[in-house]
C-alpha positions in Angstrom: 10.2 66.1 9.2 8.4 66.9 5.8 9.2 64.5 2.8 10.1 66.2 -0.5 8.2 65.1 -3.5 10.1 63.9 -6.6 8.7 63.5 -10.2 9.3 59.9 -11.8 11.2 60.3 -15.2 11.6 57.0 -17.0 15.0 56.1 -18.3 15.4 56.1 -22.0 17.1 53.0 -23.7 20.5 54.7 -24.2 20.6 55.6 -20.7 19.7 52.0 -19.6 22.4 50.6 -21.8 25.0 53.0 -20.1 23.8 51.8 -16.6 23.9 48.0 -17.5 27.2 48.4 -19.5 25.9 45.9 -22.2 23.1 45.9 -24.5 20.0 44.4 -23.2 19.8 41.7 -25.9 23.2 40.2 -24.6 21.7 40.2 -21.1 18.6 38.3 -22.0 20.8 35.8 -24.1 23.1 35.2 -21.2 20.3 34.5 -18.8 18.6 31.9 -21.5 21.8 30.1 -21.9 22.3 29.9 -18.1 18.9 28.7 -17.3 19.1 26.0 -20.0 22.6 24.9 -19.0 21.4 24.6 -15.3 18.3 22.6 -16.3 20.3 20.3 -18.3 22.7 19.5 -15.5 19.9 19.1 -13.1 18.3 16.4 -15.4 21.5 14.5 -15.9 22.1 14.6 -12.0 18.5 13.3 -11.3 18.9 10.5 -13.6 22.2 9.6 -12.3 20.9 9.5 -8.7 17.8 7.6 -9.6 19.9 5.0 -11.6 22.0 4.5 -8.6 18.8 3.5 -6.5 18.6 0.3 -8.2 21.7 -0.8 -6.6 20.7 0.6 -3.1 16.8 0.3 -2.8 15.5 2.3 0.1 14.3 1.0 3.5 14.7 -2.6 2.3 16.1 -5.4 4.6 19.7 -6.7 4.2 19.9 -8.9 1.3 21.1 -12.1 2.9 19.5 -14.3 0.4 16.7 -15.4 2.8 13.2 -14.2 2.3 11.1 -13.2 5.1 7.4 -13.2 6.3 7.6 -9.8 7.9 7.9 -11.3 11.4 4.4 -13.3 11.0 4.5 -17.3 11.1 3.3 -17.1 7.3 2.2 -15.0 4.5 -0.8 -16.5 2.4 -1.7 -15.3 -0.9 -5.1 -16.2 -2.2 -5.0 -16.9 -6.1 -7.3 -18.4 -8.6 -5.9 -21.3 -10.7 -7.1 -19.3 -13.7 -4.9 -16.2 -12.8 -1.2 -17.3 -13.1 -0.5 -13.7 -14.4 -1.3 -12.3 -11.1 1.3 -14.5 -9.4 3.9 -13.5 -11.8 3.2 -9.7 -11.3 3.2 -10.2 -7.5 6.6 -12.1 -7.6 8.3 -9.2 -9.0 7.2 -7.2 -5.9 7.8 -9.9 -3.4 11.3 -10.6 -5.0 12.1 -7.0 -4.8 11.3 -6.8 -1.2 12.7 -10.2 -0.3 9.3 -11.6 0.9 8.3 -15.4 1.2 4.7 -16.4 0.8 2.5 -19.4 0.5 0.0 -19.5 -2.4 -3.6 -20.7 -1.6 -5.7 -21.9 -4.2 -8.8 -19.4 -4.3 -12.2 -21.2 -4.4 -14.3 -20.6 -7.7 -17.8 -19.7 -8.0 -18.8 -23.4 -8.8 -17.2 -24.7 -5.4 -19.3 -22.1 -3.3 -22.3 -23.1 -1.3 -25.7 -22.8 -3.1 -27.5 -19.4 -2.3 -29.9 -18.0 -4.7 -29.8 -14.7 -2.8 -26.2 -13.5 -3.3 -23.8 -13.7 -6.2 -21.7 -17.0 -6.2 -18.5 -14.8 -6.3 -19.3 -13.4 -3.0 -19.5 -16.8 -1.4 -16.4 -18.0 -3.2 -14.4 -15.3 -1.6 -15.9 -15.9 1.9 -15.0 -19.6 1.5 -11.4 -18.9 0.3 -10.6 -16.9 3.5 -12.4 -19.2 5.6 -10.1 -22.0 4.4 -7.2 -19.8 5.5 -8.6 -19.1 8.9 -8.8 -22.9 9.5 -5.2 -23.4 8.4 -4.2 -20.8 11.0 -6.3 -22.0 13.7 -5.2 -25.6 13.3 -1.7 -25.7 12.1 0.6 -25.9 15.3 3.4 -24.2 13.5 1.3 -21.0 12.9 0.8 -18.4 15.4 -0.4 -15.7 13.3 -0.2 -14.9 9.4 -0.7 -12.3 6.9 -3.5 -12.8 4.4 -3.2 -11.3 1.2 -5.0 -11.3 -2.2 -3.0 -11.4 -5.4 -3.5 -8.0 -7.0 -1.5 -5.9 -4.5 1.3 -3.5 -4.1 3.4 -2.9 -1.1 4.8 0.1 0.7 8.5 0.3 -0.1 9.2 0.6 3.7 6.8 -2.4 4.5 9.4 -4.2 6.5 10.2 -1.3 8.9 6.6 -0.2 9.3 5.1 -3.6 9.7 7.5 -4.2 12.6 6.7 -0.9 14.2 3.1 -1.4 13.9 2.9 -4.9 15.3 5.1 -4.0 18.0 2.6 -1.3 19.0 -0.4 -3.6 18.6 1.1 -6.3 20.8 2.1 -3.5 23.4 -1.5 -2.2 23.4 -3.1 -5.6 23.3 -1.1 -9.1 23.4 -4.5 -10.8 22.7 -5.1 -9.1 19.2 -7.1 -10.8 16.7 -6.7 -8.9 13.4 -4.7 -6.1 12.0 -5.5 -4.3 8.8 -2.3 -3.4 7.0 -4.5 -2.6 3.9 -8.0 -1.8 3.4 -10.3 0.6 1.4 -11.8 2.7 4.2 -11.4 6.5 4.7 -12.7 6.5 8.2 -10.1 4.5 10.2 -8.5 7.5 11.9 -11.0 8.1 14.5 -9.2 10.2 17.1 -11.2 8.5 20.0 -9.5 5.1 18.8 -5.9 6.2 18.3 -3.3 3.8 19.5 -0.3 5.4 18.1 -0.6 8.7 16.1 2.9 8.5 14.8 2.3 5.2 13.2 -1.3 6.2 11.9 -2.4 3.2 14.1 -6.0 3.0 15.4 -8.5 0.6 16.7 -10.6 -0.5 13.6 -13.9 1.3 12.8 -14.9 0.3 9.2 -12.2 -1.7 7.5 -13.5 -2.1 4.0 -11.8 -4.6 1.7 -9.7 -7.8 2.6 -6.6 -7.6 0.4 -4.0 -7.3 3.2 -4.8 -8.2 6.9 -3.0 -10.2 9.8 -4.9 -12.6 11.9 -3.7 -14.2 14.9 -4.4 -18.0 15.8 -7.0 -16.8 18.5 -8.4 -14.5 16.0 -8.6 -17.2 13.3 -10.5 -19.5 15.7 -12.9 -16.4 16.5 -13.6 -15.8 12.8 -14.4 -19.3 12.1 -17.1 -19.2 14.9 -18.4 -15.7 14.0 -18.7 -16.2 10.3 -19.6 -19.8 10.1 -22.6 -19.0 8.2 -22.4 -16.7 5.1 -24.7 -13.8 5.3 -23.1 -11.1 3.7 -19.9 -10.4 1.4 -16.7 -11.2 3.5 -15.5 -7.6 4.4 -19.3 -6.6 5.5 -19.2 -9.8 7.8 -15.8 -8.7 9.2 -17.0 -5.2 9.7 -20.0 -6.6 11.6 -17.6 -8.7 13.8 -15.7 -5.5 14.5 -18.6 -3.4 15.3 -20.0 -5.9 17.6 -16.6 -6.3 19.4 -16.6 -9.9 18.8 -12.9 -9.5 17.5 -10.1 -7.2 18.5 -9.1 -5.5 15.4 -6.6 -2.7 14.5 -6.2 -0.7 11.3 -3.3 1.6 9.9 -5.2 4.6 8.4 -2.4 5.0 6.1 -2.2 1.6 4.3 0.8 -0.4 3.8 -0.9 -2.6 1.3 -3.1 -1.6 -1.5 -4.8 -3.3 -4.4 -3.0 -2.6 -7.8 -5.1 -2.7 -10.9 -3.2 -3.1 -13.9 -4.7 -1.8 -17.2 -7.9 -3.4 -18.5 -7.9 -5.7 -15.2 -10.3 -6.1 -12.3 -10.2 -7.9 -8.9 -11.4 -11.5 -9.2 -12.0 -11.7 -5.5 -12.7 -8.5 -3.7 -14.4 -6.5 -6.5 -17.0 -9.2 -6.8 -16.8 -10.3 -3.2 -17.4 -6.9 -1.3 -17.4 -3.1 -1.1 -14.4 -2.2 -3.0 -13.1 1.3 -2.9 -9.8 2.6 -4.0 -8.8 3.9 -0.6 -5.6 6.0 0.0 -2.6 5.5 -2.1 0.8 4.3 -0.8 3.0 7.0 0.2 5.9 4.9 -1.5 4.9 2.2 -4.0 7.1 -0.8 -4.5 5.4 -1.4 -7.9 6.2 2.3 -9.1 9.7 2.0 -8.1 10.1 -1.2 -10.0 8.4 0.3 -13.1 10.8 3.4 -12.6 13.9 1.1 -12.7 12.7 -0.8 -15.8 12.2 2.6 -17.6 15.8 3.8 -16.5 17.3 0.3 -17.6 15.7 0.9 -21.0 16.9 4.4 -21.4 
């Protein structure tokens, strides 16, 4: 079947007007008004829905008036006496998530053991964490604990995710020693070490930073022996212990706890005490949710 060729003849403006039935400028004006109205309604609807979230935060436990420790015997937060501002900021986040913690006074550089080869802040960081290990190892009421530094932010679904991660860890190895819920490493997701891919849970490889990790009583006793003598920044000593299989350690490749640096601020403990890196961001930040709600309340 042969196709017939047709010559294209463009329509003049008068013909276009007759086809459309209305002048083109009216069509353009109508479209502009419609788009503007739709955008305005969308903004109002979004603001309304977001403002309702402050009454119903996502993925939080039922507010029974009782704060929790995420299923651990205790949560310890290491904080310098000179930084009460950090505790004020942290309390906003822990109150929002209904978390309870015990503040542990961080050791200062002046209290650290003498060593001419390493900065005193590194030794102070090591000593602060060693004191917490000693508490976990010797307190009969503590079976495990989450150790955190004071400049942190939590995932908004921390309760649910932590419960699932710790259940998977205990199923894989009831005799676990450490679990990194927060770290700065970008190499934890080693396929050969996967425990639960859906939870992004792996056997630890190179868990840099110490701003949020769990330790069992057995693990604390091991760490007191393995790290009895200061040799390197704390996170490097822990990495060596993991690499040498002296502790049974796990990591979530997508952290549930990250360091949160306020404008003009820096970490007093880990930035001076080890290999700090930004690491992966939180999927849902509690700090960002709080800041957003504050902004909505002001508007």
